[in-house]
C-alpha positions as CSV (number, residue, x, y, z in Angstrom):
1,M,20.9,-32.0,-22.0
2,S,22.6,-28.6,-21.5
3,S,23.1,-27.4,-17.9
4,R,23.5,-23.8,-18.9
5,P,21.7,-21.4,-16.6
6,N,18.4,-20.3,-18.0
7,N,19.4,-16.6,-18.0
8,D,17.1,-15.8,-21.0
9,V,13.9,-16.2,-18.9
10,R,13.0,-12.5,-18.5
11,E,9.8,-11.2,-17.0
12,T,7.6,-8.8,-18.8
13,W,5.2,-6.2,-17.6
14,R,1.7,-7.6,-16.9
15,T,-0.1,-4.5,-18.2
16,R,0.6,-1.4,-20.2
17,L,-0.6,0.8,-17.3
18,G,1.8,-1.0,-15.0
19,F,4.7,-0.1,-17.2
20,I,3.6,3.5,-17.6
21,L,3.2,4.0,-13.8
22,A,6.5,2.3,-13.0
23,A,8.3,4.4,-15.6
24,A,6.7,7.5,-14.2
25,G,7.6,6.4,-10.7
26,W,11.2,6.1,-11.8
27,S,11.2,9.6,-13.2
28,I,9.3,11.3,-10.4
29,G,11.5,11.5,-7.3
30,L,13.2,14.0,-4.9
31,G,14.4,16.1,-7.8
32,N,10.8,16.9,-8.7
33,I,9.7,17.8,-5.2
34,W,12.5,20.2,-4.1
35,R,14.8,21.0,-7.0
36,F,12.4,21.7,-9.9
37,P,10.4,24.4,-8.0
38,Y,13.6,26.1,-6.8
39,V,15.4,26.3,-10.1
40,T,12.1,27.5,-11.8
41,G,11.9,30.4,-9.4
42,K,15.6,31.2,-9.8
43,Y,15.6,31.2,-13.6
44,G,12.6,33.2,-14.6
45,G,9.5,31.3,-13.4
46,G,7.3,30.6,-16.4
47,A,10.1,31.5,-18.8
48,F,12.2,28.6,-17.3
49,V,9.2,26.3,-17.6
50,F,9.2,27.1,-21.3
51,L,12.9,26.3,-21.6
52,Y,12.4,23.1,-19.6
53,L,9.6,21.9,-22.0
54,I,11.9,22.6,-25.0
55,C,14.6,20.5,-23.4
56,L,12.0,17.8,-22.5
57,F,10.9,17.4,-26.1
58,V,14.2,18.0,-27.9
59,V,16.5,16.0,-25.6
60,A,14.9,14.0,-22.8
61,I,12.0,12.3,-24.6
62,P,14.1,11.2,-27.6
63,L,16.7,9.7,-25.3
64,F,14.0,8.2,-23.2
65,I,12.5,6.5,-26.3
66,A,16.0,5.4,-27.3
67,E,16.7,3.7,-24.0
68,F,13.4,2.0,-23.8
69,S,13.7,0.8,-27.4
70,L,17.3,-0.4,-27.1
71,G,16.4,-2.2,-23.9
72,R,13.5,-4.0,-25.6
73,A,15.7,-4.8,-28.6
74,S,18.5,-6.2,-26.5
75,R,16.4,-7.8,-23.8
76,S,19.3,-6.9,-21.5
77,S,20.6,-4.2,-19.2
78,I,22.6,-1.4,-20.6
79,T,26.1,-2.8,-20.7
80,T,25.1,-6.3,-21.8
81,G,22.7,-4.8,-24.3
82,L,25.3,-2.5,-25.9
83,R,27.5,-5.6,-26.3
84,K,24.7,-7.4,-28.1
85,L,23.8,-4.5,-30.3
86,A,27.4,-3.5,-31.1
87,P,29.6,-6.6,-30.8
88,R,33.4,-5.9,-30.7
89,K,32.8,-2.2,-30.3
90,P,33.5,-0.1,-27.2
91,W,30.0,1.4,-26.8
92,F,29.4,-0.7,-23.8
93,L,31.8,1.6,-21.9
94,G,29.2,4.3,-22.1
95,G,26.8,1.9,-20.3
96,W,29.3,1.4,-17.5
97,F,29.2,5.1,-16.9
98,G,25.4,4.9,-16.6
99,I,25.5,2.0,-14.1
100,L,28.2,3.8,-12.1
101,S,26.0,6.9,-12.0
102,T,23.1,4.8,-10.7
103,I,25.2,3.1,-8.0
104,L,26.8,6.3,-6.8
105,I,23.5,8.3,-6.7
106,F,21.6,5.4,-5.1
107,S,24.2,5.1,-2.4
108,Y,23.4,8.6,-1.1
109,Y,19.7,8.7,-2.3
110,T,18.8,6.2,0.3
111,M,20.5,8.4,3.0
112,I,18.2,11.2,2.0
113,M,15.2,8.8,2.0
114,G,16.2,8.0,5.6
115,W,16.0,11.7,6.4
116,V,12.6,11.9,4.9
117,A,11.3,8.9,6.8
118,A,12.7,10.3,10.0
119,Y,11.0,13.6,9.4
120,F,7.7,11.9,8.7
121,F,7.8,10.6,12.3
122,K,9.2,13.9,13.6
123,T,6.1,15.6,12.1
124,I,3.7,13.1,13.7
125,R,5.4,13.7,17.1
126,G,5.3,17.5,16.5
127,Q,9.0,17.6,17.2
128,Y,9.8,20.8,15.4
129,F,6.6,22.7,16.1
130,G,7.0,25.7,18.3
131,L,10.7,26.0,17.5
132,T,12.3,29.1,16.1
133,A,13.7,29.1,12.6
134,K,17.2,28.8,14.1
135,Q,16.2,25.8,16.2
136,V,14.6,24.0,13.3
137,E,17.9,24.4,11.4
138,E,19.8,23.1,14.4
139,L,17.5,20.1,14.7
140,F,18.2,19.1,11.1
141,N,22.0,19.6,11.5
142,D,22.1,17.7,14.8
143,F,20.1,14.8,13.2
144,T,22.3,14.4,10.1
145,A,25.4,14.5,12.3
146,R,24.2,11.5,14.4
147,S,25.4,8.9,11.9
148,L,24.2,5.8,13.8
149,E,20.6,7.2,13.8
150,V,20.8,8.0,10.1
151,F,22.1,4.5,9.4
152,S,19.2,2.9,11.3
153,W,16.7,4.8,9.1
154,Q,18.7,4.0,6.0
155,I,18.7,0.3,6.9
156,G,15.0,0.4,7.3
157,I,14.7,1.8,3.8
158,Y,16.9,-0.9,2.4
159,I,14.8,-3.6,4.0
160,V,11.6,-2.3,2.5
161,L,13.2,-2.0,-0.9
162,G,14.6,-5.5,-0.6
163,I,11.1,-6.9,0.1
164,I,9.5,-5.1,-2.8
165,V,12.0,-5.8,-5.5
166,S,12.7,-9.4,-4.4
167,R,9.0,-10.2,-5.1
168,G,9.8,-9.7,-8.8
169,L,8.9,-7.4,-11.6
170,V,5.1,-7.9,-11.6
171,K,4.4,-8.8,-8.0
172,G,6.9,-6.3,-6.6
173,V,7.8,-3.4,-8.9
174,E,4.6,-3.1,-10.9
175,A,2.2,-3.9,-8.0
176,F,3.8,-1.2,-5.8
177,N,3.7,1.5,-8.5
178,K,0.1,0.7,-9.3
179,I,-0.8,1.7,-5.8
180,A,1.9,4.3,-5.1
181,M,1.6,6.5,-8.2
182,P,-2.2,7.2,-7.9
183,L,-1.6,8.0,-4.2
184,L,1.2,10.3,-5.1
185,F,-0.8,12.4,-7.6
186,I,-3.9,12.5,-5.3
187,T,-1.7,13.8,-2.5
188,L,0.0,16.3,-4.8
189,I,-3.3,17.7,-6.0
190,G,-4.8,17.8,-2.5
191,L,-1.9,19.6,-0.9
192,G,-1.7,21.9,-3.8
193,I,-5.3,22.9,-3.4
194,Y,-4.9,23.5,0.3
195,S,-1.7,25.5,-0.2
196,L,-3.4,27.7,-2.8
197,S,-6.2,28.5,-0.4
198,L,-3.9,30.1,2.1
199,P,-4.0,33.9,2.5
200,G,-1.3,35.5,0.4
201,A,-0.6,32.2,-1.5
202,W,-0.9,33.8,-4.9
203,K,2.2,35.8,-4.3
204,G,4.0,32.5,-4.4
205,V,2.3,31.5,-7.6
206,E,3.4,34.8,-9.2
207,F,7.0,34.2,-8.0
208,Y,6.8,30.6,-9.3
209,L,5.3,31.0,-12.8
210,K,5.3,34.7,-13.8
211,P,7.7,34.8,-16.8
212,D,10.8,36.9,-16.3
213,F,12.7,36.7,-19.6
214,T,15.5,38.9,-18.3
215,K,16.8,35.8,-16.4
216,I,17.0,33.7,-19.5
217,N,20.7,33.4,-20.4
218,S,23.1,30.6,-21.2
219,E,23.2,29.6,-17.5
220,A,19.4,29.2,-17.4
221,I,19.5,27.1,-20.6
222,L,22.1,24.8,-19.1
223,A,20.1,24.7,-15.8
224,A,17.0,23.6,-17.8
225,L,18.9,20.9,-19.6
226,G,20.5,19.7,-16.4
227,Q,17.2,19.6,-14.6
228,V,15.4,17.7,-17.4
229,F,18.3,15.2,-17.5
230,L,18.1,14.5,-13.8
231,S,14.3,14.7,-13.5
232,I,13.4,12.4,-16.4
233,G,16.2,10.0,-15.6
234,V,18.0,9.4,-18.9
235,G,21.5,7.9,-18.9
236,F,21.2,5.9,-15.7
237,G,20.3,2.6,-17.3
238,A,17.0,2.1,-15.4
239,S,15.0,3.1,-18.5
240,W,17.0,0.6,-20.5
241,V,16.2,-2.2,-18.0
242,Y,12.5,-1.2,-17.8
243,G,12.5,-1.3,-21.6
244,S,14.0,-4.8,-21.6
245,Y,10.8,-6.0,-19.9
246,L,8.5,-4.7,-22.7
247,D,7.0,-6.9,-25.4
248,K,7.0,-6.2,-29.2
249,K,3.5,-4.7,-29.0
250,A,4.5,-1.9,-26.6
251,N,3.9,1.6,-27.9
252,I,7.3,3.0,-26.8
253,P,7.2,6.5,-28.5
254,G,3.7,7.3,-27.2
255,D,4.1,5.8,-23.7
256,S,7.6,7.5,-23.3
257,T,6.0,10.9,-24.1
258,R,3.2,10.2,-21.6
259,V,5.7,9.4,-18.9
260,G,7.7,12.6,-19.6
261,L,4.6,14.7,-19.3
262,M,3.6,12.9,-16.1
263,D,7.0,13.7,-14.7
264,T,6.7,17.3,-15.6
265,A,3.2,17.5,-14.2
266,G,4.5,16.1,-10.9
267,A,7.2,18.7,-10.8
268,L,4.9,21.6,-11.5
269,L,2.4,20.4,-8.9
270,A,5.1,20.3,-6.3
271,G,5.7,24.0,-6.9
272,F,2.1,24.7,-6.3
273,I,2.5,23.2,-2.9
274,I,5.8,24.7,-1.9
275,F,5.8,28.3,-3.1
276,P,2.2,29.4,-2.1
277,A,2.7,27.9,1.4
278,A,6.2,29.6,1.8
279,F,5.0,33.0,0.7
280,A,1.8,32.8,2.7
281,F,3.9,32.7,5.9
282,G,6.7,35.0,4.8
283,V,9.3,32.3,4.4
284,N,11.7,32.6,1.5
285,P,12.2,29.2,-0.2
286,D,15.8,27.9,0.0
287,S,17.7,25.7,-2.3
288,G,18.9,22.1,-1.8
289,Y,17.8,19.7,0.9
290,N,17.2,22.6,3.3
291,L,14.0,23.3,1.4
292,I,12.4,20.1,2.7
293,F,14.1,19.8,6.1
294,V,14.5,23.4,7.3
295,T,12.4,25.8,5.3
296,L,9.2,23.8,5.0
297,P,9.1,22.7,8.6
298,N,9.1,26.4,9.5
299,V,6.1,26.8,7.3
300,F,4.3,23.8,8.7
301,G,4.8,25.2,12.2
302,K,3.0,28.4,11.3
303,M,0.0,27.2,9.2
304,P,-3.4,26.0,10.4
305,G,-3.4,22.2,10.4
306,G,0.4,22.2,9.9
307,I,0.8,18.8,11.5
308,V,-1.6,17.2,9.1
309,F,-0.2,19.1,6.1
310,G,3.4,18.1,7.1
311,I,2.5,14.5,7.6
312,L,0.9,14.3,4.1
313,F,3.8,16.2,2.6
314,F,6.5,13.9,4.0
315,F,4.3,10.9,3.0
316,L,4.3,12.3,-0.5
317,V,8.0,12.7,-0.6
318,T,8.5,9.2,0.8
319,V,6.3,7.7,-1.9
320,A,8.1,9.6,-4.7
321,A,11.5,8.6,-3.3
322,F,10.5,5.0,-3.1
323,T,9.2,4.7,-6.7
324,S,12.6,6.1,-7.9
325,A,14.6,3.9,-5.5
326,I,12.8,0.8,-6.6
327,A,13.8,1.5,-10.2
328,S,17.4,2.0,-9.2
329,T,17.4,-1.3,-7.2
330,E,15.9,-3.2,-10.1
331,C,18.4,-1.6,-12.5
332,I,21.5,-2.6,-10.6
333,A,20.1,-6.1,-9.7
334,S,19.2,-6.8,-13.3
335,W,22.6,-5.6,-14.5
336,L,24.2,-8.0,-12.0
337,M,22.2,-10.9,-13.3
338,D,22.9,-10.1,-16.9
339,E,26.6,-9.4,-16.5
340,L,27.3,-12.4,-14.2
341,K,24.9,-14.6,-16.2
342,W,22.9,-15.6,-13.1
343,D,19.8,-17.7,-13.6
344,R,17.0,-15.1,-13.4
345,S,14.5,-17.7,-12.2
346,K,16.6,-18.3,-9.1
347,A,19.0,-15.4,-8.5
348,R,16.8,-12.4,-8.1
349,I,16.9,-12.4,-4.3
350,R,20.7,-12.8,-4.3
351,A,21.1,-10.0,-6.8
352,V,18.9,-7.6,-4.8
353,L,20.8,-8.5,-1.6
354,V,24.2,-7.8,-3.3
355,T,22.9,-4.6,-4.7
356,L,21.5,-3.3,-1.4
357,V,24.5,-4.4,0.8
358,G,27.0,-3.0,-1.7
359,C,25.3,0.4,-2.0
360,F,24.9,0.6,1.8
361,V,28.6,0.0,2.3
362,L,29.5,2.5,-0.5
363,G,27.2,5.0,1.3
364,I,28.9,4.8,4.7
365,P,31.5,7.5,4.0
366,Q,28.8,9.8,2.8
367,V,26.7,9.5,5.9
368,L,29.8,9.9,8.1
369,S,30.9,13.0,6.1
370,L,28.0,14.8,7.6
371,G,29.0,13.6,11.1
372,S,32.3,12.6,12.5
373,W,34.1,12.9,9.2
374,N,32.8,16.3,8.4
375,N,36.3,17.9,8.4
376,F,37.7,15.4,5.9
377,K,37.7,16.9,2.4
378,L,38.7,15.7,-1.1
379,F,39.0,18.3,-3.8
380,G,37.5,20.8,-1.3
381,Q,34.3,18.7,-0.7
382,N,33.1,16.1,1.7
383,F,32.4,12.6,0.5
384,F,28.7,13.3,0.0
385,G,29.4,16.5,-2.1
386,L,32.1,14.8,-4.1
387,V,30.0,11.7,-5.0
388,D,27.0,14.0,-5.9
389,Y,29.2,16.2,-8.1
390,V,30.9,13.3,-10.0
391,S,27.8,11.3,-10.6
392,A,25.5,14.1,-11.6
393,N,28.0,16.2,-13.6
394,I,30.4,13.7,-15.1
395,T,29.4,10.0,-15.2
396,L,25.7,10.6,-15.9
397,V,26.4,13.1,-18.7
398,I,28.9,10.8,-20.4
399,A,26.3,8.0,-20.3
400,G,23.6,10.1,-21.9
401,L,26.1,11.3,-24.5
402,A,27.0,7.7,-25.3
403,V,23.4,6.6,-25.8
404,S,22.8,9.5,-28.1
405,L,25.9,8.9,-30.2
406,F,25.4,5.2,-30.4
407,T,21.8,5.5,-31.5
408,G,22.5,8.2,-34.1
409,W,25.8,7.1,-35.5
410,S,26.4,3.4,-34.7
411,L,22.9,1.9,-34.8
412,G,21.7,4.5,-37.4
413,I,18.4,6.2,-37.7
414,K,16.9,3.6,-40.0
415,K,17.5,0.7,-37.6
416,F,16.4,2.9,-34.7
417,M,13.1,3.8,-36.4
418,K,12.4,0.1,-37.1
419,T,13.2,-0.7,-33.4
420,A,11.3,2.1,-31.8
421,N,8.2,2.1,-34.1
422,Q,7.5,-1.5,-33.6
423,G,4.1,-1.5,-31.9
424,A,3.9,2.4,-32.1
425,K,0.5,4.1,-32.6
426,G,0.2,7.8,-33.4
427,L,3.6,9.3,-32.5
428,K,6.4,7.6,-34.3
429,V,10.2,8.2,-34.7
430,R,10.8,10.0,-38.0
431,P,13.9,10.4,-40.2
432,F,14.5,13.9,-39.0
433,W,15.1,12.5,-35.5
434,G,18.6,11.6,-36.8
435,V,19.5,15.3,-36.8
436,F,18.7,15.5,-33.1
437,L,20.4,12.2,-32.1
438,K,23.5,12.8,-34.2
439,Y,24.1,16.5,-33.7
440,I,21.7,18.6,-31.6
441,I,21.5,16.4,-28.5
442,P,25.3,15.5,-28.3
443,L,26.1,19.2,-28.7
444,L,23.7,20.2,-26.0
445,I,25.0,17.5,-23.7
446,L,28.6,18.6,-24.3
447,A,27.6,22.2,-23.5
448,L,26.0,21.0,-20.3
449,F,29.1,19.0,-19.4
450,L,31.6,21.9,-20.2
451,G,29.3,24.4,-18.5
452,K,29.3,22.4,-15.3
453,I,33.0,21.7,-15.4
454,I,34.0,25.3,-16.1
455,G,31.5,26.7,-13.7
456,G,32.5,24.2,-10.9
């Protein structure tokens, strides 16, 4: 009798709804809460939303469908799967860039999750209420500089992630998302309604969604492409792993489109929370993480019921961050089990532990770069900024490009159609998709890559 590890035993999603909610949870994260509203306002409001939707349907959803389909076909994570689908060819190298992107981004994403968790409790204690705008900013800067405190919050995040993902695909990942995603959308809608009811709130809506086509230029197009890339989550390898848990009856084209639309809805709803509240109290929305930790606490301190609003808001952000982080943890752990040929029936806890400990260690310099190592620079950036730049602008773009080129040129549109359309109802992959996967998407991704490299 063979003693070979039973590595082929792979879980599958218990329900279609569980898969859709988990995939939507992977897509909806911090980028939807703070980045999408800001770049929408910066690049023409409703005009940018129009550009974003074009990029969603032309680039993101086709790649989303490709990753889910190839994951299902290979029954493996992205690097192992590319070796199976293209033996003796170097396509698997593109998968390594995707895994590297996930590891790098996850190593600092959990740091930011620690900030969010800390601010949830700071809001409960009313710690920043009654402070001036300058004092609120100093509170945030002082907190991020206290590395040991940040580490303690981050370790708490890792423990919760470990408990959830170690329970398995169905009992852990799927079960959590079935509860978390409805809560997330209920909170989004409730906070949006309250924000819109504030005096002067509609000025924020006008700023957010009024089309300004004078701001549409090549930079705006690249910004829309970059936002949809980060927001939907193509290229990381997590969609590939989630696809590997699908059965042959799964409606990948239809469900992938639903997930993309849910992600966009989550991003748009976040804007209806942030901009009306900010304009109602005369606070200009800032970019980056300051929006969550500096600008919005100033708003919460001025609005009626600000403590309740702030608690619910940071609860919302925490849930969104966890659903994405769970997918990242599952992606890396699954990749480890596939690459190292660990027995999946026994090695899940070990893989999760290696994933979390490894990413925590990798993230140590990034936490310290905002504290005692803040004067240490590489290529003009601290560790946090450098890792963020390399992962988002280089490795992730290369991974997305590799998936598109592999699907269009190596696998071929006929095989892709057969793979993706198995179990499809309604929306199906058609022959004309070959033009997008072989030419349009790679050219747009290259434009994004060159634009970011040249623009710095």
